[in-house]
N, C-alpha and C positions, 0 to 999 in steps of 0.2 A: 540358384535354387532350382531343383527339378521337381515338377509336379507330374504325378501319374494319376490320371483320372479315368474312371470307368463311366462313360456316357450312359444315360438312361433314355429309353424311348426312341432311339435312332439306330441306324444300321452300323455305325462305327462302334468298335468294341473297346478301344483304348486311345487316350490322348496323352502324349508326353510333351510337356512344355518346359522350356528352359527360360527362366526369368533371371535378370541381373539388374539390381537396383530399380525394380519396378518396370523394366523394359523387357519386352518379349524378344528373345534371341533366336528361338526356333520352336517350331511346332511339328510334331509327327503324329499322324492319325492312322490307326490300324483299322482296315476295312472301311466301308462306306463308299461314297462316290469319289473315286480317286482324283479325277481332274479337278473337280470343284474344291475338294479339301486341300489339294496342293496349292490351288490358287488362293484360297483363304489363308493358308499358312504363310505363303509368301507376302501377302498383303499386310498381315499383322506383324511380321518381323520388323523390329526397330520401333514399333509403336508402344506407347505406354499401355500397361495392362488395364488401367482405368479407362483409357480412351477406347480400347478394344471392347471392354464390357459395355460401355455406353453405346457403341455402334452395333454390337451383335446381339445383345440381350433382347429376348422377345421375338426373334425371327422364328417363324413357323415353317414346317415342311408339309405342304399339302394340308390334310385334315389333322395332322398331328399337332399336339400342343407345344412341341419343341422342334428343334432342328440341330444339326451338327454345329452351326455357328452359335446357337443359343447354348448348347452344351459346353462349347469352348468358353463362352462368357461365364457359365456357372463354375467351371474349373478355375478360371482366373479369379473369380470372386472369392472362392474358397482360400486362395492364397493371399488376398489383400487384407 
């Protein structure tokens, strides 16, 4: 399953996530902090979507009420 998600309240503009049987196979993020997002993407590959949501949901970016990791969690929640 491919999820295309438009993040809200962050610098990144689009997240494309490949899920297979509840496991994250790949994550690509358009715009945002490239190095950090590449790192997050590699860390969650092979992880269950439920576990990624548990770990990433609620992370904030500075004074913002959300972050790219939190938005990734929201994208995954929409697919679960």
